[in-house]
C-alpha positions as CSV (number, residue, x, y, z in Angstrom):
1,X,0.1,0.1,0.3
2,X,1.0,3.1,-0.7
3,X,2.0,5.8,2.0
4,X,0.8,8.8,-0.1
5,X,-2.8,8.6,-1.4
6,X,-1.9,10.1,-4.6
7,X,1.1,8.0,-5.4
8,X,0.9,5.4,-8.3
9,X,3.3,2.8,-7.7
10,X,5.1,1.1,-11.2
11,X,6.5,-2.0,-10.8
12,X,8.9,-2.7,-13.5
13,X,11.7,-5.3,-14.5
14,X,15.1,-3.3,-15.7
15,X,15.7,-3.5,-19.2
16,X,18.2,-6.4,-20.5
17,X,19.3,-8.0,-23.1
18,X,19.5,-11.7,-22.6
19,X,21.3,-12.8,-25.8
20,X,23.6,-9.8,-26.0
21,X,23.0,-6.3,-26.8
22,X,23.5,-6.7,-30.6
23,X,21.9,-10.2,-30.9
24,X,19.3,-11.0,-33.7
25,X,17.7,-14.0,-31.8
26,X,15.7,-11.8,-29.5
27,X,15.3,-8.1,-28.4
28,X,15.5,-6.5,-24.9
29,X,13.2,-7.3,-22.0
30,X,11.9,-5.2,-19.5
31,X,11.6,-1.3,-19.6
32,X,14.1,1.1,-20.5
33,X,14.8,4.3,-18.3
34,X,13.2,6.5,-21.2
35,X,10.2,4.2,-21.1
36,X,10.1,4.4,-17.4
37,X,10.2,8.2,-17.5
38,X,7.7,8.3,-20.8
39,X,5.3,6.4,-18.2
40,X,5.8,8.8,-15.5
41,X,5.9,11.9,-17.1
42,X,2.3,11.0,-18.9
43,X,0.6,10.1,-15.6
44,X,2.1,13.0,-13.6
45,X,1.0,15.8,-16.4
46,X,-2.5,14.1,-17.1
47,X,-3.1,13.8,-13.3
48,X,-2.0,16.8,-11.5
49,X,-1.2,16.1,-7.9
50,X,-0.5,12.7,-8.9
51,X,3.1,11.1,-8.3
52,X,4.4,8.1,-9.7
53,X,6.8,5.8,-7.9
54,X,8.8,3.3,-9.4
55,X,9.8,-0.1,-7.7
56,X,12.1,-2.6,-9.3
57,X,11.2,-6.0,-8.8
58,X,13.8,-8.0,-10.6
59,X,16.1,-9.4,-7.1
60,X,19.1,-10.2,-9.7
61,X,19.4,-6.2,-10.0
62,X,18.7,-5.2,-6.4
63,X,15.1,-5.1,-6.7
64,X,12.9,-5.1,-3.3
65,X,9.3,-6.0,-2.7
66,X,7.5,-5.4,0.6
67,X,5.0,-8.3,1.6
68,X,3.0,-5.5,3.6
69,X,2.9,-2.8,0.7
70,X,2.9,-5.2,-2.6
71,X,1.1,-8.2,-1.5
72,X,-1.3,-7.8,-4.9
73,X,1.7,-7.6,-7.0
74,X,3.7,-10.4,-5.3
75,X,0.5,-12.5,-6.5
76,X,0.8,-11.4,-10.1
77,X,4.5,-11.7,-10.5
78,X,3.9,-15.5,-8.7
79,X,1.2,-16.4,-11.3
80,X,2.8,-14.3,-14.5
81,X,6.4,-13.9,-13.9
82,X,7.9,-10.8,-14.8
83,X,5.7,-11.0,-18.3
84,X,3.1,-9.2,-16.0
85,X,5.4,-5.9,-15.8
86,X,5.0,-3.2,-16.2
87,X,2.5,-3.2,-13.1
88,X,0.4,-0.2,-12.3
89,X,-1.0,-0.2,-8.5
90,X,-2.6,2.3,-6.2
91,X,-3.1,1.7,-2.7
92,X,-2.3,-2.0,-2.8
93,X,-4.8,-2.8,-5.6
94,X,-3.7,-3.8,-8.9
95,X,-4.7,-1.4,-11.8
96,X,-3.1,-2.6,-14.8
97,X,-1.0,-5.6,-15.9
98,X,1.7,-5.5,-18.7
99,X,2.1,-2.6,-21.0
100,X,-0.9,-0.2,-21.3
101,X,-3.0,1.7,-23.2
102,X,-2.2,5.1,-21.9
103,X,-5.2,6.7,-22.1
104,X,-7.0,3.7,-20.5
105,X,-4.9,3.6,-17.9
106,X,-5.0,7.5,-17.2
107,X,-8.7,7.0,-17.0
108,X,-8.8,3.9,-14.5
109,X,-6.0,6.0,-12.4
110,X,-8.4,9.1,-12.5
111,X,-11.3,6.9,-11.3
112,X,-9.7,5.2,-8.9
113,X,-7.7,8.2,-7.1
114,X,-10.8,10.5,-7.7
115,X,-8.8,13.3,-9.6
116,X,-10.4,16.0,-11.0
117,X,-8.9,17.8,-14.0
């Protein structure tokens, strides 16, 4: 659960290149810093007063989940693995799994947070 009522939690896996950066067999997985910033900017601009907190879920790269704050997300990760990311949550409730359509996500967040713009 977020400690701030107008905080959206964005759970992500950092971008990696499983077969090497210039590999032709597969592309990158996870989110780049640019993609994280795009989500943060889009949400914060569309919903004034709302902040986006990013949380790395990849244990290999130092990610830390809190069972008290992240129980619903932990369940999603246990069921779907990292393919569920990015995950957007508000007040302990998962709002979106996987890459979202931003206009739909903003609408759901606006409703959940009771934000008026």
